C-alpha positions as CSV (number, residue, x, y, z in Angstrom):
1,M,62.4,95.6,-57.5
2,S,59.6,93.7,-55.9
3,K,58.3,96.7,-53.9
4,P,57.5,98.8,-57.0
5,S,55.8,95.9,-58.7
6,Q,53.8,95.2,-55.6
7,I,52.7,98.8,-55.4
8,T,51.8,98.7,-59.1
9,W,49.8,95.5,-58.7
10,T,47.8,96.8,-55.7
11,R,47.1,100.1,-57.5
12,A,45.9,98.1,-60.6
13,F,43.7,95.9,-58.4
14,G,42.2,98.9,-56.6
15,A,41.6,100.7,-59.9
16,G,40.0,97.6,-61.3
17,C,37.7,97.3,-58.3
18,G,36.9,101.0,-58.6
19,V,35.9,100.6,-62.2
20,I,33.6,97.7,-61.4
21,L,32.1,99.6,-58.5
22,Q,31.5,102.7,-60.6
23,A,29.9,100.6,-63.3
24,I,27.4,99.3,-60.7
25,V,26.8,102.8,-59.5
26,N,26.2,104.0,-63.0
27,G,23.7,101.2,-63.7
28,L,21.8,101.9,-60.5
29,A,21.8,105.6,-61.1
30,L,20.1,105.1,-64.4
31,T,17.2,103.4,-62.7
32,R,16.7,106.4,-60.4
33,I,16.3,104.1,-57.5
34,S,16.3,105.7,-54.1
35,P,19.5,105.3,-52.1
36,N,17.4,104.6,-49.1
37,V,16.0,101.5,-50.9
38,L,19.6,100.3,-51.5
39,T,20.4,100.8,-47.8
40,G,17.3,98.8,-46.9
41,L,18.3,96.0,-49.3
42,G,21.6,95.8,-47.6
43,L,19.8,95.0,-44.3
44,V,17.6,92.4,-46.0
45,I,20.7,90.6,-47.4
46,N,22.5,90.7,-44.1
47,T,19.4,89.2,-42.5
48,G,19.7,86.4,-45.0
49,A,23.3,85.9,-43.9
50,A,22.2,85.8,-40.3
51,V,19.6,83.1,-41.1
52,L,22.4,81.0,-42.7
53,F,24.4,81.4,-39.5
54,G,21.5,80.4,-37.4
55,F,20.7,77.3,-39.5
56,G,24.2,76.0,-39.1
57,N,24.7,72.7,-37.2
58,Q,27.4,70.2,-36.5
59,Q,27.0,68.6,-40.0
60,N,26.6,71.7,-42.2
61,Y,28.0,74.7,-40.4
62,V,31.1,75.0,-42.6
63,R,29.0,75.2,-45.7
64,M,26.5,77.5,-44.1
65,F,29.2,79.9,-42.8
66,L,30.8,79.9,-46.3
67,Y,27.4,80.9,-47.8
68,A,26.9,83.5,-45.1
69,G,30.3,85.1,-45.8
70,L,29.5,85.4,-49.5
71,V,26.1,86.9,-48.8
72,I,27.7,89.5,-46.5
73,I,30.1,90.4,-49.3
74,G,27.0,91.0,-51.5
75,A,25.4,93.1,-48.8
76,G,28.6,95.1,-48.5
77,I,28.3,96.1,-52.2
78,F,25.0,97.8,-51.4
79,D,26.6,99.4,-48.4
80,M,29.3,100.9,-50.6
81,V,27.1,102.1,-53.5
82,D,24.2,103.7,-51.7
83,G,26.1,106.9,-50.9
84,R,27.7,107.0,-54.3
85,V,24.3,106.7,-56.0
86,A,22.9,109.4,-53.8
87,R,25.7,111.8,-54.8
88,Q,25.5,110.9,-58.5
89,T,21.8,111.3,-58.7
90,H,21.7,114.4,-56.4
91,Q,19.6,112.7,-53.8
92,V,21.8,113.4,-50.8
93,T,19.7,114.3,-47.8
94,V,20.2,114.7,-44.1
95,F,17.6,112.0,-43.5
96,G,19.5,109.7,-45.8
97,A,22.6,109.9,-43.7
98,F,20.6,109.3,-40.6
99,F,18.8,106.3,-42.1
100,D,22.0,104.8,-43.3
101,S,23.5,105.0,-39.8
102,V,20.4,103.4,-38.2
103,I,20.3,100.6,-40.8
104,D,24.0,99.9,-40.3
105,R,23.4,99.3,-36.6
106,Y,20.6,96.9,-37.4
107,S,22.9,95.1,-39.9
108,D,25.5,94.7,-37.1
109,V,23.0,93.4,-34.6
110,V,21.3,90.9,-37.0
111,L,24.7,89.2,-37.9
112,F,25.7,88.7,-34.3
113,F,22.3,87.5,-33.5
114,G,22.6,84.8,-36.1
115,L,25.9,83.7,-34.6
116,L,24.3,83.8,-31.2
117,V,21.5,81.4,-32.4
118,F,24.2,79.1,-34.0
119,Y,26.1,78.8,-30.7
120,A,22.9,78.4,-28.7
121,R,21.7,75.5,-30.9
122,G,25.1,73.9,-30.4
123,N,24.9,74.3,-26.6
124,R,28.1,76.4,-26.6
125,L,27.0,78.7,-23.8
126,F,30.2,80.5,-23.4
127,Y,30.2,81.7,-27.1
128,V,26.5,82.6,-26.7
129,F,27.6,85.2,-24.1
130,L,30.7,86.2,-26.2
131,A,28.5,86.8,-29.3
132,A,26.1,88.8,-27.2
133,F,28.9,90.8,-25.7
134,V,30.4,91.6,-29.1
135,M,26.9,92.7,-30.2
136,I,26.7,95.2,-27.4
137,T,30.2,96.5,-27.8
138,S,29.7,97.0,-31.6
139,L,26.7,99.2,-30.7
140,M,28.7,101.0,-28.1
141,V,31.5,101.8,-30.5
142,S,29.0,103.6,-32.7
143,Y,27.1,105.2,-29.9
144,T,30.1,106.7,-28.1
145,R,31.2,108.3,-31.4
146,A,27.8,109.7,-32.2
147,R,27.2,111.0,-28.6
148,A,30.7,112.5,-28.4
149,E,30.4,114.2,-31.8
150,A,27.2,115.8,-30.6
151,L,29.3,117.5,-27.9
152,I,32.8,118.0,-29.3
153,G,32.3,117.9,-33.1
154,K,34.6,114.9,-34.0
155,C,35.5,111.7,-32.3
156,K,37.2,109.3,-34.8
157,V,39.7,107.8,-32.4
158,G,39.8,104.1,-32.0
159,F,40.2,101.3,-34.5
160,M,37.2,98.9,-34.6
161,E,34.8,100.8,-36.9
162,R,32.1,99.0,-38.9
163,P,34.2,98.2,-42.0
164,E,36.8,96.4,-39.8
165,R,34.0,94.5,-38.0
166,V,32.4,93.4,-41.3
167,V,35.8,92.3,-42.8
168,L,36.6,90.2,-39.7
169,I,33.1,88.6,-39.8
170,I,33.6,87.8,-43.5
171,L,37.0,86.2,-42.8
172,G,35.6,84.2,-39.9
173,A,32.7,83.0,-42.0
174,L,34.8,82.1,-45.1
175,F,37.4,80.2,-43.1
176,E,35.3,78.6,-40.4
177,R,36.5,75.2,-41.7
178,W,39.6,76.0,-39.6
179,G,37.7,77.4,-36.7
180,V,38.4,81.1,-37.4
181,M,35.1,82.6,-36.2
182,A,35.8,82.0,-32.5
183,P,39.1,84.0,-32.6
184,V,37.4,86.7,-34.6
185,L,34.8,87.1,-31.9
186,W,37.6,87.4,-29.3
187,V,39.4,90.0,-31.4
188,L,36.1,92.0,-31.8
189,A,35.4,91.8,-28.1
190,V,38.8,93.0,-27.0
191,I,39.5,95.7,-29.6
192,S,35.9,97.1,-29.6
193,T,36.1,97.4,-25.8
194,I,39.4,99.2,-26.1
195,T,37.9,101.5,-28.7
196,V,34.9,102.4,-26.5
197,I,37.2,103.1,-23.5
198,H,39.5,105.2,-25.8
199,R,36.5,107.3,-27.0
200,I,35.3,107.8,-23.4
201,V,38.8,109.0,-22.3
202,Y,39.2,111.2,-25.4
203,T,35.8,112.8,-24.9
204,Y,36.6,113.5,-21.2
205,Q,39.8,115.2,-22.2
206,Q,38.0,117.3,-24.7
207,T,35.2,118.4,-22.4
208,R,36.8,118.7,-19.0
209,H,37.6,122.4,-19.7
210,L,34.1,123.2,-20.8
211,A,31.5,124.9,-18.5
212,P,29.3,122.6,-16.5
213,V,26.0,121.7,-18.1
214,T,24.0,123.5,-15.3
215,E,25.8,126.8,-16.2
216,I,25.2,126.4,-19.9
217,R,21.5,125.7,-19.3
218,H,21.2,128.7,-17.0
219,V,22.7,130.9,-19.7
220,V,20.4,129.5,-22.4
221,Q,17.3,129.8,-20.2
222,T,18.3,133.4,-19.3
223,A,18.8,134.3,-23.0
224,T,15.5,132.8,-24.0
225,Q,13.4,133.9,-21.1
226,P,10.6,136.2,-22.3
227,V,10.8,139.9,-21.3
228,P,8.1,141.0,-18.8
229,Q,5.4,143.1,-20.4
230,S,5.9,146.1,-18.2
231,I,9.6,146.2,-19.1
232,A,8.8,145.8,-22.7
233,M,6.4,148.7,-22.6
234,R,8.9,151.0,-20.8
235,E,11.5,150.1,-23.4
236,S,9.1,150.8,-26.2
237,R,8.1,154.2,-24.7
238,G,11.7,155.2,-24.3
239,S,10.6,157.4,-21.3
240,D,11.3,157.5,-17.6
241,P,11.6,154.0,-16.1
242,R,8.7,154.9,-13.8
243,P,6.2,156.6,-16.2
244,D,3.2,156.0,-13.9
245,L,4.7,157.8,-11.0
246,P,4.8,161.6,-10.7
247,A,8.0,163.3,-11.5
248,A,10.1,164.4,-8.5
249,N,10.0,168.1,-9.6
250,A,6.5,168.2,-10.9
251,P,4.3,171.1,-9.5
252,R,1.7,170.0,-7.0
253,V,-1.9,171.0,-7.9
């Protein structure tokens, strides 16, 4: 009997969150605000969270991390509503999708940079390198997918996407009183690296049967090479391929 009640509770919770989120979207849609502005505000708010991370010290880091976690949750709201506002106000554009992806990468980097500054100020050199490594792998997770999808269409394999990263950072920040952020960085480092390797292997498997790039370029260059003027003139005349030469059976004068 507990399982149906649990399902009902989770569905009710999800529906309640959906109603609140839709109310926020409706309010923002009435203002006719650009979705790109909402995306940019998300970056600004995440930058504030990074500043809170960076200002943490031995005396106040628990409070600073708690504030940073709450601020990241606020930034996540903008991250969730910008696309919905764009669809509801008919402002969906190709550039908007590109801009959102770029700003997401900056948001990732700025948060890890704030953690890097925190560990550097505390002379925790090992975690400085760990935070830097997680920063790099988070970018590589996104880059490998983008580069692979430019070649094979889809590459959604792997686990550690941006939503998972953000959730883990929030958990690490909110529960830093118990030293949760350090294990979070380890989890991010390991699983992000596995995700990158998985996408590299998957892309190799999907592309190993394709023609070499040199052959593809040769075909494209041949297809786009301009036709010589003499050949074009002969084709336009529709006459003998050697119009300027006397015909073989022509009478001599």
